[in-house]
N, C-alpha and C positions, 0 to 999 in steps of 0.2 A: 504494499499500499504506499504510494507516494504521497508526500504531504508538503503543502506550502504553508509557511509559518507567518503569522501576523501577530504583532503585539497590540492587544486591544486597549480600550479605555474602560476599565483599568485592567482587564483580564487578558489572557492569552487566547487568540483565535487560532485554531488549527483547522484548516480547510482540507478535507480528505478529497483529493482530486480524482484518484483512480486506484483501483486495486489490481495487483498483479500476483500471480502465483509465486514468482521469484521476487521476494521482497528485498528491496534495497533501501536502507535507511538514509543514504545520500544519493541524490540525483543531480543532474545538471540544473543549475539555478536559472529559473526564468522569472523575471519581475512580474508580479501580479498585484492587483489592487482590489480592495473591498470598500464599498460604500454603504453606510448604515444611516437610515433616517426614519425615525418612528414619529409619525404625526399625531400629536395629542389634540383632539378636537375641542377640548375644554379650555385652551389657552391660546394666546397669540404668539407664545414663544415656541419656536421649533428649532431642532438641533440636527446636525449632520456630522458624520465622522468619515474620514477617508484614511485607510491604512494601507501601507505597502508591505509586501512580503520581504523576507530578509533571509540571508544565508548565514550558516554557522560554520565555524571551524570544527566544532565537535557535534555532539548529538543532543545536548541538553539545551532546549530553547530557553529555559529560565536563566541561563548564563548570558543571554543577549542583553546588552545595556544601552543599545542605541535607540533613537527616537524614530518610530515607524509612522508617525502622523504625517500626512502629506499637506504641506503648506502651499500657499499661493495658487490653489485651485480656484477656478471660476464656477461657482455653484449657483444655479437658479432653480426655483420651484415655480412652475406654471400652474395657476389656479384661477378659474373663472375668467380666462382671457388675459390675466395680468401676470407679469413676471416678478418674483420676489427674490432679490439678490441676497445670498447669505454671506455674512462677514466672518472672517476668522478671528478668533480671540482665544484667551486662556483664562483659567480660574483656578484658584486654590481650593481643593475639596479634601477634607480630612488630611490636611498637611501635605498634599500632593498636588502638583500642577497638572492640569489637563488642558489639552488643546482641542478645539472644536469650531464648527461653523454654526452661525445661527441667524435667525431673523426674529424680530419682536412684533411683526405686524401682520401675521397670518393666522387667522382663527377660522377654520373652514366650517362650512355647513355639512349636514348629513347628505349622504348619497351623491357626492361630488368627486369628479376625477381630479387627481393631483399628479402632476408629472415632475420628475426631478432630472436635471441634467448637470453633470460635472465634467469640466474640461481640465485635465491635469496639466502641469507644467510641460510634460513630455509629449502632449498632444492626445493622450488616451482620453476617450469619451466613455463615460458611465452613465447609463440611463435606466430609469425605472418608473413605475406608476402604481398608484393605489386608488381605489374607490372608497371613500369614507363610508362607514357602516350606516345603514338606515337606523335612525334612532327615534324619529317621529315624537309623538307624545307617549313617552314610556310611563306607565303607572305600575305600581306594585300590587296589582290586583287583576283577577281575570274572572269575568262573569260574576258569579256569586261568591267566589273565594278571594280572600285577602291575605296579604303577608302579615306575619306577627310584628307587633310593634312594642311588645312588653316581655321582658324575660323574668320568669318565675319558674319554680319547680313544677313540671308537668310531664306526664308519661310520654306524650307524643313528640316532645322536642320542639324545635323551632322550624316553622315552615315559611318558605318564601316562594311567591309566584309573581310573574310580571307579564305585561302585554304591551306591544307597540301598536297604537291605533293608527289607522289610515295608511299603513304601509304593508306591502307584501313582505312577510318576514322570512320567506324561504331562503335558506342559505346563510342567515345570520347566526354567528357563533358568539357564545357568551362565556365569561370567566367570572364566576361568583367568588366572593370572599366575605367572611364574617370576622370582624375584629372587636375586641374589647378595649375600650380606652380607659386608662387609669393613671393615677399619680402614685408615686412612692416617695415617702419623706426620706430625704437623704441630707444629712448634715442640717437639718432644720428647714430644708427647701423642698417644695413639691417638684419632682422630676416626672415629666410625662413619658408614658410608655404605651405601647400597643401590644395586644396579645391576639394572634391569629387563632381562630377556632377551627379544627378539622370537622368534617361531617361525621367522622367516627374514629375510633382507635382499634387497632388489632393487636393481639398479644403475641409476642415472640419471646417465649421463655418467661423471664421475669420482667421484660420490658413492654411497655405499651407504646406502639408506634402510630403517629398520627396519619390519617388518610384525608388529605386536603382535596377540595373540589378541583376538577380539571376542566378544560375547554369542553363545552357541550352545546348542543342545538336545542335542548330541552328548555322550557320556560318555567321550570319550578325545581326546588331543591329542598331537602329536609336535613337538618342537623340533629343527630341523636342527642337526647337529653344527657346521656352519660358522657358524651363528648364535650358538651358545654360544661358540665360539672367538673370534668377532669381538667379542662382548660382553665377554669376558674381556680382550681386548686394549684395548678402549676404556676400561677402568677406569683405566689409567695414561695412555692415549693417547701423547703425545710426550714424557712425562716420562722422562728417562733413568735416574732413580733408582728402579728397579722394586722394590728391596728395601724401600722405605717402605710397600709395600702388603701387608697381611696378610689373606689370604682366611680367612673364618671358616667358612661353610657356605652352604647355599642352601635356599630355601623355595619350595615350589609351593603357592600360595594358590588356593583355589577359592571363589568367591562364588556363593551360591545366591540368586537374584533372584526376587522376586514379579513378577506381570504388569505392575505399574506402573513398576518400576525399569528394566526392559529398554529400553523406548522412551526413557525419561528419560536413561539412560546413553548411548544412541546419539546423543542430542542433545548432551550436555555433556561426555561421556568421563571424567567423574569425579564422585564424590559422597562419597568416603570421608573427606575431611577434616572433614566436618560443617559447614563454613562456605562451601562453594562451591555456590551455587544459581543456575543459569542455565537459562532455559527459553525455547524458541521455541514459542510457542502453537500454531503450525501443526503442530508435531510431536507435542506431548503436553500434556495437563492432565487431571487427574481430581478437581479441587476444584469442588464445587457452590457457587454464589454468588460465585465469583471465579476466580482462576487459581492455578496451582501444582501441587504433587504431594505425595501421601503414598505412601510405598512401604516395603518392608521387605526385609532380607537377613540371611543367616547367612554366616560365613566358616569354612572348614575348611582346616587346614594340613597339609602333608606335608613332612617334613624330608628333606634330602639332605646327604651328606658329600662330601668331595673326595678324589680320589687325590693324594697328596703329589707324585708325579712329574708329574702333569698341572699342578699349580699351579706347581711349580718351572720348568716348561718356559716359563712366561711371565716368569720372573724374579722372581715374587712369593714370599712366604713363606706357609706354612700355619699359621694361628693355633692354638695349643694349646687 
């Protein structure tokens, strides 16, 4: 299996280009490029990254210390008949400098085509497109069923259902997530945390392993009550000072993904931080002239409150 190596922002991209029966860990180096752009339909700030492949004297890619970010590229996004020019810049995140391209003036509507073109200093052209997901008037109810809005102890767990009115929802893919928002008192200061809740746990020996939601075309999901309870317990784990934990509320987040982000997410399991770009080429790429992905998503939120008695049962406090 031949590989072309890219240093990502911040992780390592390994693009598996081809497989051969006679494996050779080193092949003739050919310069390759990868373009990544995840369009967030809920903001006007959009980001793009271009990385170049690199060669190594040895076999360990982690020993490479060079900068693989491609500067001085001409990147434009075409949307609704207008071109948006992306500027290159850098930012310090977690004490590390990151290079990227951005625009702060593009907030797309649903069901719109977005094209991206990048011309690199050596003349290489990278192109891709995405159609933003249909989001319409999404509500967290369907016919006579409604999503839960209150968390208390109950046998049936937590149920969520949603509907997009006025649109053909065929082909729409969703990524659900339930998270608990809370404060922990540290050195006299409330520090904010989030706890993701799995839909269930499965036991492996003495361990309970979480089973989180995956990309789906279904318009409903159920979180087992045992999973909610266990997630609540894990907030403090073995800390005996339970009163340091103040439960605020919970949010059910629903991501609406375009056709490109679904396979991309299944490969990397994340993209929301805007700086994680990892791609296995055997799994997915939709960039002409190189590798990478352009995709788009919207996020819709559904708020839940807690029963005070339920929170107190764990020894926690309910934040006002």
